[in-house]
mmCIF file as Biopython writes it, N, C-alpha, C and O atoms, coordinates in Angstrom:
data_model
#
loop_
_atom_site.group_PDB
_atom_site.id
_atom_site.type_symbol
_atom_site.label_atom_id
_atom_site.label_alt_id
_atom_site.label_comp_id
_atom_site.label_asym_id
_atom_site.label_entity_id
_atom_site.label_seq_id
_atom_site.pdbx_PDB_ins_code
_atom_site.Cartn_x
_atom_site.Cartn_y
_atom_site.Cartn_z
_atom_site.occupancy
_atom_site.B_iso_or_equiv
_atom_site.auth_seq_id
_atom_site.auth_asym_id
_atom_site.pdbx_PDB_model_num
ATOM 1   N N  . MET A ? 1  ? -14.129 -28.174 7.665  1.0 0.0 1  A 1 
ATOM 2   C CA . MET A ? 1  ? -14.283 -27.271 6.551  1.0 0.0 1  A 1 
ATOM 3   C C  . MET A ? 1  ? -13.754 -25.879 6.911  1.0 0.0 1  A 1 
ATOM 4   O O  . MET A ? 1  ? -13.123 -25.215 6.089  1.0 0.0 1  A 1 
ATOM 5   N N  . GLY A ? 2  ? -14.015 -25.450 8.132  1.0 0.0 2  A 1 
ATOM 6   C CA . GLY A ? 2  ? -13.560 -24.133 8.570  1.0 0.0 2  A 1 
ATOM 7   C C  . GLY A ? 2  ? -12.047 -23.997 8.537  1.0 0.0 2  A 1 
ATOM 8   O O  . GLY A ? 2  ? -11.518 -22.971 8.110  1.0 0.0 2  A 1 
ATOM 9   N N  . PHE A ? 3  ? -11.348 -25.040 8.990  1.0 0.0 3  A 1 
ATOM 10  C CA . PHE A ? 3  ? -9.886  -24.992 8.977  1.0 0.0 3  A 1 
ATOM 11  C C  . PHE A ? 3  ? -9.347  -25.007 7.554  1.0 0.0 3  A 1 
ATOM 12  O O  . PHE A ? 3  ? -8.333  -24.370 7.266  1.0 0.0 3  A 1 
ATOM 13  N N  . PHE A ? 4  ? -10.004 -25.713 6.684  1.0 0.0 4  A 1 
ATOM 14  C CA . PHE A ? 4  ? -9.591  -25.756 5.276  1.0 0.0 4  A 1 
ATOM 15  C C  . PHE A ? 4  ? -9.689  -24.365 4.654  1.0 0.0 4  A 1 
ATOM 16  O O  . PHE A ? 4  ? -8.758  -23.911 3.988  1.0 0.0 4  A 1 
ATOM 17  N N  . VAL A ? 5  ? -10.810 -23.698 4.870  1.0 0.0 5  A 1 
ATOM 18  C CA . VAL A ? 5  ? -10.999 -22.352 4.327  1.0 0.0 5  A 1 
ATOM 19  C C  . VAL A ? 5  ? -10.014 -21.379 4.973  1.0 0.0 5  A 1 
ATOM 20  O O  . VAL A ? 5  ? -9.487  -20.488 4.309  1.0 0.0 5  A 1 
ATOM 21  N N  . TRP A ? 6  ? -9.772  -21.555 6.267  1.0 0.0 6  A 1 
ATOM 22  C CA . TRP A ? 6  ? -8.807  -20.703 6.971  1.0 0.0 6  A 1 
ATOM 23  C C  . TRP A ? 6  ? -7.410  -20.843 6.351  1.0 0.0 6  A 1 
ATOM 24  O O  . TRP A ? 6  ? -6.731  -19.845 6.110  1.0 0.0 6  A 1 
ATOM 25  N N  . ASN A ? 7  ? -6.994  -22.068 6.100  1.0 0.0 7  A 1 
ATOM 26  C CA . ASN A ? 7  ? -5.682  -22.295 5.492  1.0 0.0 7  A 1 
ATOM 27  C C  . ASN A ? 7  ? -5.603  -21.719 4.079  1.0 0.0 7  A 1 
ATOM 28  O O  . ASN A ? 7  ? -4.583  -21.139 3.705  1.0 0.0 7  A 1 
ATOM 29  N N  . LEU A ? 8  ? -6.652  -21.872 3.304  1.0 0.0 8  A 1 
ATOM 30  C CA . LEU A ? 8  ? -6.665  -21.287 1.959  1.0 0.0 8  A 1 
ATOM 31  C C  . LEU A ? 8  ? -6.575  -19.767 2.007  1.0 0.0 8  A 1 
ATOM 32  O O  . LEU A ? 8  ? -5.815  -19.155 1.256  1.0 0.0 8  A 1 
ATOM 33  N N  . SER A ? 9  ? -7.349  -19.173 2.890  1.0 0.0 9  A 1 
ATOM 34  C CA . SER A ? 9  ? -7.339  -17.715 2.972  1.0 0.0 9  A 1 
ATOM 35  C C  . SER A ? 9  ? -5.994  -17.201 3.472  1.0 0.0 9  A 1 
ATOM 36  O O  . SER A ? 9  ? -5.550  -16.132 3.054  1.0 0.0 9  A 1 
ATOM 37  N N  . THR A ? 10 ? -5.347  -17.938 4.350  1.0 0.0 10 A 1 
ATOM 38  C CA . THR A ? 10 ? -4.013  -17.546 4.810  1.0 0.0 10 A 1 
ATOM 39  C C  . THR A ? 10 ? -3.020  -17.577 3.660  1.0 0.0 10 A 1 
ATOM 40  O O  . THR A ? 10 ? -2.145  -16.715 3.575  1.0 0.0 10 A 1 
ATOM 41  N N  . GLN A ? 11 ? -3.139  -18.540 2.791  1.0 0.0 11 A 1 
ATOM 42  C CA . GLN A ? 11 ? -2.253  -18.618 1.632  1.0 0.0 11 A 1 
ATOM 43  C C  . GLN A ? 11 ? -2.539  -17.491 0.639  1.0 0.0 11 A 1 
ATOM 44  O O  . GLN A ? 11 ? -1.614  -16.944 0.039  1.0 0.0 11 A 1 
ATOM 45  N N  . TRP A ? 12 ? -3.810  -17.144 0.466  1.0 0.0 12 A 1 
ATOM 46  C CA . TRP A ? 12 ? -4.187  -16.148 -0.538 1.0 0.0 12 A 1 
ATOM 47  C C  . TRP A ? 12 ? -3.851  -14.720 -0.108 1.0 0.0 12 A 1 
ATOM 48  O O  . TRP A ? 12 ? -3.268  -13.958 -0.879 1.0 0.0 12 A 1 
ATOM 49  N N  . ILE A ? 13 ? -4.224  -14.358 1.133  1.0 0.0 13 A 1 
ATOM 50  C CA . ILE A ? 13 ? -4.060  -12.959 1.536  1.0 0.0 13 A 1 
ATOM 51  C C  . ILE A ? 13 ? -3.056  -12.752 2.661  1.0 0.0 13 A 1 
ATOM 52  O O  . ILE A ? 13 ? -2.786  -11.610 3.031  1.0 0.0 13 A 1 
ATOM 53  N N  . GLY A ? 14 ? -2.502  -13.810 3.210  1.0 0.0 14 A 1 
ATOM 54  C CA . GLY A ? 14 ? -1.503  -13.678 4.264  1.0 0.0 14 A 1 
ATOM 55  C C  . GLY A ? 14 ? -2.109  -13.803 5.657  1.0 0.0 14 A 1 
ATOM 56  O O  . GLY A ? 14 ? -3.310  -13.624 5.863  1.0 0.0 14 A 1 
ATOM 57  N N  . ALA A ? 15 ? -1.235  -14.115 6.593  1.0 0.0 15 A 1 
ATOM 58  C CA . ALA A ? 15 ? -1.683  -14.387 7.959  1.0 0.0 15 A 1 
ATOM 59  C C  . ALA A ? 15 ? -2.203  -13.137 8.668  1.0 0.0 15 A 1 
ATOM 60  O O  . ALA A ? 15 ? -3.179  -13.215 9.415  1.0 0.0 15 A 1 
ATOM 61  N N  . LEU A ? 16 ? -1.571  -11.995 8.447  1.0 0.0 16 A 1 
ATOM 62  C CA . LEU A ? 16 ? -2.000  -10.787 9.153  1.0 0.0 16 A 1 
ATOM 63  C C  . LEU A ? 16 ? -3.398  -10.344 8.742  1.0 0.0 16 A 1 
ATOM 64  O O  . LEU A ? 16 ? -4.222  -10.020 9.598  1.0 0.0 16 A 1 
ATOM 65  N N  . LYS A ? 17 ? -3.668  -10.327 7.466  1.0 0.0 17 A 1 
ATOM 66  C CA . LYS A ? 17 ? -5.003  -9.928  7.012  1.0 0.0 17 A 1 
ATOM 67  C C  . LYS A ? 17 ? -6.048  -10.964 7.395  1.0 0.0 17 A 1 
ATOM 68  O O  . LYS A ? 17 ? -7.182  -10.614 7.722  1.0 0.0 17 A 1 
ATOM 69  N N  . THR A ? 18 ? -5.675  -12.227 7.355  1.0 0.0 18 A 1 
ATOM 70  C CA . THR A ? 18 ? -6.614  -13.280 7.728  1.0 0.0 18 A 1 
ATOM 71  C C  . THR A ? 18 ? -6.987  -13.179 9.202  1.0 0.0 18 A 1 
ATOM 72  O O  . THR A ? 18 ? -8.136  -13.419 9.572  1.0 0.0 18 A 1 
ATOM 73  N N  . SER A ? 19 ? -6.024  -12.827 10.039 1.0 0.0 19 A 1 
ATOM 74  C CA . SER A ? 19 ? -6.312  -12.729 11.474 1.0 0.0 19 A 1 
ATOM 75  C C  . SER A ? 19 ? -7.283  -11.603 11.776 1.0 0.0 19 A 1 
ATOM 76  O O  . SER A ? 19 ? -8.023  -11.677 12.757 1.0 0.0 19 A 1 
ATOM 77  N N  . VAL A ? 20 ? -7.298  -10.559 10.952 1.0 0.0 20 A 1 
ATOM 78  C CA . VAL A ? 20 ? -8.272  -9.481  11.146 1.0 0.0 20 A 1 
ATOM 79  C C  . VAL A ? 20 ? -9.687  -10.007 10.930 1.0 0.0 20 A 1 
ATOM 80  O O  . VAL A ? 20 ? -10.602 -9.651  11.673 1.0 0.0 20 A 1 
ATOM 81  N N  . TYR A ? 21 ? -9.868  -10.845 9.926  1.0 0.0 21 A 1 
ATOM 82  C CA . TYR A ? 21 ? -11.203 -11.347 9.614  1.0 0.0 21 A 1 
ATOM 83  C C  . TYR A ? 21 ? -11.763 -12.253 10.702 1.0 0.0 21 A 1 
ATOM 84  O O  . TYR A ? 21 ? -12.981 -12.372 10.830 1.0 0.0 21 A 1 
ATOM 85  N N  . ILE A ? 22 ? -10.906 -12.893 11.485 1.0 0.0 22 A 1 
ATOM 86  C CA . ILE A ? 22 ? -11.405 -13.763 12.552 1.0 0.0 22 A 1 
ATOM 87  C C  . ILE A ? 22 ? -12.135 -12.939 13.614 1.0 0.0 22 A 1 
ATOM 88  O O  . ILE A ? 22 ? -13.051 -13.437 14.269 1.0 0.0 22 A 1 
ATOM 89  N N  . TYR A ? 23 ? -11.730 -11.682 13.782 1.0 0.0 23 A 1 
ATOM 90  C CA . TYR A ? 23 ? -12.373 -10.840 14.779 1.0 0.0 23 A 1 
ATOM 91  C C  . TYR A ? 23 ? -13.700 -10.279 14.286 1.0 0.0 23 A 1 
ATOM 92  O O  . TYR A ? 23 ? -14.500 -9.798  15.088 1.0 0.0 23 A 1 
ATOM 93  N N  . VAL A ? 24 ? -13.943 -10.331 12.999 1.0 0.0 24 A 1 
ATOM 94  C CA . VAL A ? 24 ? -15.203 -9.851  12.448 1.0 0.0 24 A 1 
ATOM 95  C C  . VAL A ? 24 ? -16.288 -10.937 12.523 1.0 0.0 24 A 1 
ATOM 96  O O  . VAL A ? 24 ? -17.474 -10.635 12.384 1.0 0.0 24 A 1 
ATOM 97  N N  . SER A ? 25 ? -15.895 -12.170 12.738 1.0 0.0 25 A 1 
ATOM 98  C CA . SER A ? 25 ? -16.868 -13.264 12.725 1.0 0.0 25 A 1 
ATOM 99  C C  . SER A ? 25 ? -17.962 -13.129 13.783 1.0 0.0 25 A 1 
ATOM 100 O O  . SER A ? 25 ? -19.101 -13.491 13.491 1.0 0.0 25 A 1 
ATOM 101 N N  . PRO A ? 26 ? -17.691 -12.627 15.004 1.0 0.0 26 A 1 
ATOM 102 C CA . PRO A ? 26 ? -18.821 -12.445 15.936 1.0 0.0 26 A 1 
ATOM 103 C C  . PRO A ? 26 ? -19.851 -11.440 15.428 1.0 0.0 26 A 1 
ATOM 104 O O  . PRO A ? 26 ? -21.047 -11.591 15.680 1.0 0.0 26 A 1 
ATOM 105 N N  . ILE A ? 27 ? -19.391 -10.423 14.718 1.0 0.0 27 A 1 
ATOM 106 C CA . ILE A ? 27 ? -20.322 -9.425  14.182 1.0 0.0 27 A 1 
ATOM 107 C C  . ILE A ? 27 ? -21.177 -10.046 13.081 1.0 0.0 27 A 1 
ATOM 108 O O  . ILE A ? 27 ? -22.380 -9.796  13.004 1.0 0.0 27 A 1 
ATOM 109 N N  . VAL A ? 28 ? -20.558 -10.845 12.241 1.0 0.0 28 A 1 
ATOM 110 C CA . VAL A ? 28 ? -21.301 -11.548 11.188 1.0 0.0 28 A 1 
ATOM 111 C C  . VAL A ? 28 ? -22.322 -12.499 11.825 1.0 0.0 28 A 1 
ATOM 112 O O  . VAL A ? 28 ? -23.449 -12.628 11.348 1.0 0.0 28 A 1 
ATOM 113 N N  . THR A ? 29 ? -21.913 -13.147 12.889 1.0 0.0 29 A 1 
ATOM 114 C CA . THR A ? 29 ? -22.816 -14.060 13.593 1.0 0.0 29 A 1 
ATOM 115 C C  . THR A ? 29 ? -24.037 -13.324 14.131 1.0 0.0 29 A 1 
ATOM 116 O O  . THR A ? 29 ? -25.162 -13.808 14.004 1.0 0.0 29 A 1 
ATOM 117 N N  . VAL A ? 30 ? -23.822 -12.165 14.724 1.0 0.0 30 A 1 
ATOM 118 C CA . VAL A ? 30 ? -24.941 -11.380 15.261 1.0 0.0 30 A 1 
ATOM 119 C C  . VAL A ? 30 ? -25.875 -10.950 14.144 1.0 0.0 30 A 1 
ATOM 120 O O  . VAL A ? 30 ? -27.093 -11.084 14.262 1.0 0.0 30 A 1 
ATOM 121 N N  . VAL A ? 31 ? -25.313 -10.435 13.067 1.0 0.0 31 A 1 
ATOM 122 C CA . VAL A ? 31 ? -26.139 -9.962  11.951 1.0 0.0 31 A 1 
ATOM 123 C C  . VAL A ? 31 ? -26.959 -11.106 11.367 1.0 0.0 31 A 1 
ATOM 124 O O  . VAL A ? 31 ? -28.158 -10.962 11.129 1.0 0.0 31 A 1 
ATOM 125 N N  . LEU A ? 32 ? -26.306 -12.241 11.138 1.0 0.0 32 A 1 
ATOM 126 C CA . LEU A ? 32 ? -27.030 -13.374 10.562 1.0 0.0 32 A 1 
ATOM 127 C C  . LEU A ? 32 ? -28.070 -13.947 11.520 1.0 0.0 32 A 1 
ATOM 128 O O  . LEU A ? 32 ? -29.132 -14.391 11.083 1.0 0.0 32 A 1 
ATOM 129 N N  . SER A ? 33 ? -27.779 -13.944 12.818 1.0 0.0 33 A 1 
ATOM 130 C CA . SER A ? 33 ? -28.766 -14.459 13.768 1.0 0.0 33 A 1 
ATOM 131 C C  . SER A ? 33 ? -29.999 -13.558 13.825 1.0 0.0 33 A 1 
ATOM 132 O O  . SER A ? 33 ? -31.118 -14.034 14.019 1.0 0.0 33 A 1 
ATOM 133 N N  . VAL A ? 34 ? -29.784 -12.257 13.656 1.0 0.0 34 A 1 
ATOM 134 C CA . VAL A ? 34 ? -30.932 -11.338 13.636 1.0 0.0 34 A 1 
ATOM 135 C C  . VAL A ? 34 ? -31.736 -11.521 12.351 1.0 0.0 34 A 1 
ATOM 136 O O  . VAL A ? 34 ? -32.966 -11.555 12.384 1.0 0.0 34 A 1 
ATOM 137 N N  . LEU A ? 35 ? -31.036 -11.638 11.216 1.0 0.0 35 A 1 
ATOM 138 C CA . LEU A ? 35 ? -31.727 -11.741 9.933  1.0 0.0 35 A 1 
ATOM 139 C C  . LEU A ? 35 ? -32.365 -13.106 9.696  1.0 0.0 35 A 1 
ATOM 140 O O  . LEU A ? 35 ? -33.510 -13.195 9.252  1.0 0.0 35 A 1 
ATOM 141 N N  . ILE A ? 36 ? -31.622 -14.160 9.992  1.0 0.0 36 A 1 
ATOM 142 C CA . ILE A ? 36 ? -32.097 -15.513 9.662  1.0 0.0 36 A 1 
ATOM 143 C C  . ILE A ? 36 ? -32.916 -16.130 10.788 1.0 0.0 36 A 1 
ATOM 144 O O  . ILE A ? 36 ? -33.995 -16.673 10.553 1.0 0.0 36 A 1 
ATOM 145 N N  . LEU A ? 37 ? -32.399 -16.044 12.012 1.0 0.0 37 A 1 
ATOM 146 C CA . LEU A ? 37 ? -33.070 -16.696 13.136 1.0 0.0 37 A 1 
ATOM 147 C C  . LEU A ? 37 ? -34.087 -15.805 13.828 1.0 0.0 37 A 1 
ATOM 148 O O  . LEU A ? 37 ? -34.780 -16.240 14.747 1.0 0.0 37 A 1 
ATOM 149 N N  . LYS A ? 38 ? -34.173 -14.553 13.381 1.0 0.0 38 A 1 
ATOM 150 C CA . LYS A ? 38 ? -35.123 -13.586 13.939 1.0 0.0 38 A 1 
ATOM 151 C C  . LYS A ? 38 ? -34.900 -13.355 15.429 1.0 0.0 38 A 1 
ATOM 152 O O  . LYS A ? 38 ? -35.852 -13.159 16.183 1.0 0.0 38 A 1 
ATOM 153 N N  . GLU A ? 39 ? -33.627 -13.380 15.852 1.0 0.0 39 A 1 
ATOM 154 C CA . GLU A ? 39 ? -33.310 -13.076 17.243 1.0 0.0 39 A 1 
ATOM 155 C C  . GLU A ? 39 ? -33.377 -11.575 17.455 1.0 0.0 39 A 1 
ATOM 156 O O  . GLU A ? 39 ? -33.248 -10.796 16.511 1.0 0.0 39 A 1 
ATOM 157 N N  . ARG A ? 40 ? -33.578 -11.180 18.693 1.0 0.0 40 A 1 
ATOM 158 C CA . ARG A ? 40 ? -33.673 -9.756  19.006 1.0 0.0 40 A 1 
ATOM 159 C C  . ARG A ? 40 ? -32.291 -9.131  19.066 1.0 0.0 40 A 1 
ATOM 160 O O  . ARG A ? 40 ? -31.352 -9.726  19.595 1.0 0.0 40 A 1 
ATOM 161 N N  . LEU A ? 41 ? -32.174 -7.942  18.525 1.0 0.0 41 A 1 
ATOM 162 C CA . LEU A ? 41 ? -30.934 -7.182  18.599 1.0 0.0 41 A 1 
ATOM 163 C C  . LEU A ? 41 ? -30.965 -6.376  19.891 1.0 0.0 41 A 1 
ATOM 164 O O  . LEU A ? 41 ? -31.785 -5.471  20.046 1.0 0.0 41 A 1 
ATOM 165 N N  . THR A ? 42 ? -30.069 -6.709  20.816 1.0 0.0 42 A 1 
ATOM 166 C CA . THR A ? 42 ? -30.058 -6.053  22.117 1.0 0.0 42 A 1 
ATOM 167 C C  . THR A ? 42 ? -28.952 -4.998  22.177 1.0 0.0 42 A 1 
ATOM 168 O O  . THR A ? 42 ? -28.063 -4.951  21.327 1.0 0.0 42 A 1 
ATOM 169 N N  . VAL A ? 43 ? -29.035 -4.173  23.189 1.0 0.0 43 A 1 
ATOM 170 C CA . VAL A ? 43 ? -28.026 -3.135  23.393 1.0 0.0 43 A 1 
ATOM 171 C C  . VAL A ? 43 ? -26.659 -3.769  23.630 1.0 0.0 43 A 1 
ATOM 172 O O  . VAL A ? 43 ? -25.647 -3.258  23.152 1.0 0.0 43 A 1 
ATOM 173 N N  . ARG A ? 44 ? -26.625 -4.866  24.357 1.0 0.0 44 A 1 
ATOM 174 C CA . ARG A ? 44 ? -25.360 -5.570  24.608 1.0 0.0 44 A 1 
ATOM 175 C C  . ARG A ? 44 ? -24.690 -6.009  23.309 1.0 0.0 44 A 1 
ATOM 176 O O  . ARG A ? 44 ? -23.478 -5.861  23.152 1.0 0.0 44 A 1 
ATOM 177 N N  . LEU A ? 45 ? -25.463 -6.538  22.395 1.0 0.0 45 A 1 
ATOM 178 C CA . LEU A ? 45 ? -24.909 -6.986  21.124 1.0 0.0 45 A 1 
ATOM 179 C C  . LEU A ? 45 ? -24.357 -5.817  20.317 1.0 0.0 45 A 1 
ATOM 180 O O  . LEU A ? 45 ? -23.296 -5.924  19.702 1.0 0.0 45 A 1 
ATOM 181 N N  . VAL A ? 46 ? -25.072 -4.717  20.323 1.0 0.0 46 A 1 
ATOM 182 C CA . VAL A ? 46 ? -24.615 -3.536  19.587 1.0 0.0 46 A 1 
ATOM 183 C C  . VAL A ? 46 ? -23.334 -2.985  20.215 1.0 0.0 46 A 1 
ATOM 184 O O  . VAL A ? 46 ? -22.385 -2.655  19.503 1.0 0.0 46 A 1 
ATOM 185 N N  . ILE A ? 47 ? -23.305 -2.887  21.538 1.0 0.0 47 A 1 
ATOM 186 C CA . ILE A ? 47 ? -22.102 -2.398  22.215 1.0 0.0 47 A 1 
ATOM 187 C C  . ILE A ? 47 ? -20.920 -3.317  21.940 1.0 0.0 47 A 1 
ATOM 188 O O  . ILE A ? 47 ? -19.812 -2.842  21.691 1.0 0.0 47 A 1 
ATOM 189 N N  . GLY A ? 48 ? -21.140 -4.606  21.982 1.0 0.0 48 A 1 
ATOM 190 C CA . GLY A ? 48 ? -20.072 -5.553  21.683 1.0 0.0 48 A 1 
ATOM 191 C C  . GLY A ? 48 ? -19.544 -5.398  20.273 1.0 0.0 48 A 1 
ATOM 192 O O  . GLY A ? 48 ? -18.333 -5.432  20.054 1.0 0.0 48 A 1 
ATOM 193 N N  . ALA A ? 49 ? -20.436 -5.229  19.317 1.0 0.0 49 A 1 
ATOM 194 C CA . ALA A ? 49 ? -20.029 -5.051  17.925 1.0 0.0 49 A 1 
ATOM 195 C C  . ALA A ? 49 ? -19.236 -3.759  17.751 1.0 0.0 49 A 1 
ATOM 196 O O  . ALA A ? 49 ? -18.237 -3.730  17.032 1.0 0.0 49 A 1 
ATOM 197 N N  . VAL A ? 50 ? -19.679 -2.704  18.404 1.0 0.0 50 A 1 
ATOM 198 C CA . VAL A ? 50 ? -18.963 -1.426  18.325 1.0 0.0 50 A 1 
ATOM 199 C C  . VAL A ? 50 ? -17.573 -1.552  18.938 1.0 0.0 50 A 1 
ATOM 200 O O  . VAL A ? 50 ? -16.603 -1.033  18.385 1.0 0.0 50 A 1 
ATOM 201 N N  . LEU A ? 51 ? -17.469 -2.229  20.064 1.0 0.0 51 A 1 
ATOM 202 C CA . LEU A ? 51 ? -16.167 -2.422  20.699 1.0 0.0 51 A 1 
ATOM 203 C C  . LEU A ? 51 ? -15.220 -3.233  19.815 1.0 0.0 51 A 1 
ATOM 204 O O  . LEU A ? 51 ? -14.035 -2.912  19.712 1.0 0.0 51 A 1 
ATOM 205 N N  . ILE A ? 52 ? -15.737 -4.272  19.183 1.0 0.0 52 A 1 
ATOM 206 C CA . ILE A ? 52 ? -14.915 -5.087  18.287 1.0 0.0 52 A 1 
ATOM 207 C C  . ILE A ? 52 ? -14.424 -4.256  17.112 1.0 0.0 52 A 1 
ATOM 208 O O  . ILE A ? 52 ? -13.240 -4.290  16.776 1.0 0.0 52 A 1 
ATOM 209 N N  . LEU A ? 53 ? -15.323 -3.514  16.488 1.0 0.0 53 A 1 
ATOM 210 C CA . LEU A ? 53 ? -14.930 -2.686  15.349 1.0 0.0 53 A 1 
ATOM 211 C C  . LEU A ? 53 ? -13.950 -1.593  15.752 1.0 0.0 53 A 1 
ATOM 212 O O  . LEU A ? 53 ? -13.019 -1.289  15.007 1.0 0.0 53 A 1 
ATOM 213 N N  . THR A ? 54 ? -14.154 -1.000  16.924 1.0 0.0 54 A 1 
ATOM 214 C CA . THR A ? 54 ? -13.230 0.021   17.411 1.0 0.0 54 A 1 
ATOM 215 C C  . THR A ? 54 ? -11.844 -0.564  17.637 1.0 0.0 54 A 1 
ATOM 216 O O  . THR A ? 54 ? -10.837 0.045   17.276 1.0 0.0 54 A 1 
ATOM 217 N N  . GLY A ? 55 ? -11.799 -1.726  18.226 1.0 0.0 55 A 1 
ATOM 218 C CA . GLY A ? 55 ? -10.503 -2.391  18.433 1.0 0.0 55 A 1 
ATOM 219 C C  . GLY A ? 55 ? -9.802  -2.713  17.130 1.0 0.0 55 A 1 
ATOM 220 O O  . GLY A ? 55 ? -8.585  -2.564  17.024 1.0 0.0 55 A 1 
ATOM 221 N N  . LEU A ? 56 ? -10.559 -3.151  16.139 1.0 0.0 56 A 1 
ATOM 222 C CA . LEU A ? 56 ? -9.967  -3.438  14.833 1.0 0.0 56 A 1 
ATOM 223 C C  . LEU A ? 56 ? -9.418  -2.181  14.171 1.0 0.0 56 A 1 
ATOM 224 O O  . LEU A ? 56 ? -8.330  -2.200  13.597 1.0 0.0 56 A 1 
ATOM 225 N N  . VAL A ? 57 ? -10.168 -1.095  14.251 1.0 0.0 57 A 1 
ATOM 226 C CA . VAL A ? 57 ? -9.711  0.161   13.650 1.0 0.0 57 A 1 
ATOM 227 C C  . VAL A ? 57 ? -8.430  0.636   14.339 1.0 0.0 57 A 1 
ATOM 228 O O  . VAL A ? 57 ? -7.478  1.041   13.673 1.0 0.0 57 A 1 
ATOM 229 N N  . ILE A ? 58 ? -8.408  0.586   15.666 1.0 0.0 58 A 1 
ATOM 230 C CA . ILE A ? 58 ? -7.217  1.013   16.404 1.0 0.0 58 A 1 
ATOM 231 C C  . ILE A ? 58 ? -6.022  0.141   16.065 1.0 0.0 58 A 1 
ATOM 232 O O  . ILE A ? 58 ? -4.923  0.647   15.837 1.0 0.0 58 A 1 
ATOM 233 N N  . SER A ? 59 ? -6.231  -1.159  16.032 1.0 0.0 59 A 1 
ATOM 234 C CA . SER A ? 59 ? -5.104  -2.058  15.745 1.0 0.0 59 A 1 
ATOM 235 C C  . SER A ? 59 ? -4.582  -1.878  14.331 1.0 0.0 59 A 1 
ATOM 236 O O  . SER A ? 59 ? -3.378  -1.991  14.103 1.0 0.0 59 A 1 
ATOM 237 N N  . GLN A ? 60 ? -5.456  -1.601  13.383 1.0 0.0 60 A 1 
ATOM 238 C CA . GLN A ? 60 ? -5.015  -1.405  12.004 1.0 0.0 60 A 1 
ATOM 239 C C  . GLN A ? 60 ? -4.295  -0.068  11.835 1.0 0.0 60 A 1 
ATOM 240 O O  . GLN A ? 60 ? -3.347  0.023   11.055 1.0 0.0 60 A 1 
ATOM 241 N N  . LYS A ? 61 ? -4.725  0.960   12.546 1.0 0.0 61 A 1 
ATOM 242 C CA . LYS A ? 61 ? -4.027  2.241   12.480 1.0 0.0 61 A 1 
ATOM 243 C C  . LYS A ? 61 ? -2.620  2.112   13.056 1.0 0.0 61 A 1 
ATOM 244 O O  . LYS A ? 61 ? -1.670  2.670   12.506 1.0 0.0 61 A 1 
ATOM 245 N N  . ARG A ? 62 ? -2.484  1.387   14.146 1.0 0.0 62 A 1 
ATOM 246 C CA . ARG A ? 62 ? -1.169  1.199   14.761 1.0 0.0 62 A 1 
ATOM 247 C C  . ARG A ? 62 ? -0.249  0.407   13.858 1.0 0.0 62 A 1 
ATOM 248 O O  . ARG A ? 62 ? 0.932   0.735   13.735 1.0 0.0 62 A 1 
ATOM 249 N N  . SER A ? 63 ? -0.777  -0.641  13.217 1.0 0.0 63 A 1 
ATOM 250 C CA . SER A ? 63 ? 0.085   -1.454  12.366 1.0 0.0 63 A 1 
ATOM 251 C C  . SER A ? 63 ? 0.498   -0.681  11.120 1.0 0.0 63 A 1 
ATOM 252 O O  . SER A ? 63 ? 1.615   -0.857  10.634 1.0 0.0 63 A 1 
ATOM 253 N N  . LYS A ? 64 ? -0.377  0.170   10.595 1.0 0.0 64 A 1 
ATOM 254 C CA . LYS A ? 64 ? -0.023  0.985   9.431  1.0 0.0 64 A 1 
ATOM 255 C C  . LYS A ? 64 ? 1.013   2.034   9.812  1.0 0.0 64 A 1 
ATOM 256 O O  . LYS A ? 64 ? 1.920   2.321   9.032  1.0 0.0 64 A 1 
ATOM 257 N N  . ALA A ? 65 ? 0.886   2.606   11.004 1.0 0.0 65 A 1 
ATOM 258 C CA . ALA A ? 65 ? 1.843   3.611   11.456 1.0 0.0 65 A 1 
ATOM 259 C C  . ALA A ? 65 ? 3.220   2.990   11.671 1.0 0.0 65 A 1 
ATOM 260 O O  . ALA A ? 65 ? 4.235   3.615   11.363 1.0 0.0 65 A 1 
ATOM 261 N N  . SER A ? 66 ? 3.263   1.772   12.194 1.0 0.0 66 A 1 
ATOM 262 C CA . SER A ? 66 ? 4.559   1.111   12.402 1.0 0.0 66 A 1 
ATOM 263 C C  . SER A ? 66 ? 5.174   0.654   11.082 1.0 0.0 66 A 1 
ATOM 264 O O  . SER A ? 66 ? 6.396   0.535   10.986 1.0 0.0 66 A 1 
ATOM 265 N N  . ASP A ? 67 ? 4.354   0.396   10.065 1.0 0.0 67 A 1 
ATOM 266 C CA . ASP A ? 67 ? 4.872   0.029   8.750  1.0 0.0 67 A 1 
ATOM 267 C C  . ASP A ? 67 ? 5.555   1.199   8.075  1.0 0.0 67 A 1 
ATOM 268 O O  . ASP A ? 67 ? 6.475   0.998   7.282  1.0 0.0 67 A 1 
ATOM 269 N N  . MET A ? 68 ? 5.124   2.428   8.370  1.0 0.0 68 A 1 
ATOM 270 C CA . MET A ? 68 ? 5.667   3.596   7.727  1.0 0.0 68 A 1 
ATOM 271 C C  . MET A ? 68 ? 7.031   3.982   8.269  1.0 0.0 68 A 1 
ATOM 272 O O  . MET A ? 68 ? 7.770   4.712   7.609  1.0 0.0 68 A 1 
ATOM 273 N N  . LYS A ? 69 ? 7.379   3.505   9.462  1.0 0.0 69 A 1 
ATOM 274 C CA . LYS A ? 69 ? 8.673   3.858   10.073 1.0 0.0 69 A 1 
ATOM 275 C C  . LYS A ? 69 ? 9.826   3.175   9.409  1.0 0.0 69 A 1 
ATOM 276 O O  . LYS A ? 69 ? 10.974  3.371   9.809  1.0 0.0 69 A 1 
#
């Protein structure tokens, strides 16, 4: 099912935008595990989420800057 949805989303929004969403999935996993499974939110999880989001922001700024050239 996951591959089916991945292929559909690639067709709808393109491969580059779809690849960004794959990096957000660990953050969604952490949030849902805290909310649904009542797992503890640790400092490691928060730091990991911040690092992932920071990397995404940096990569998107670079790709937008290269598109403008």
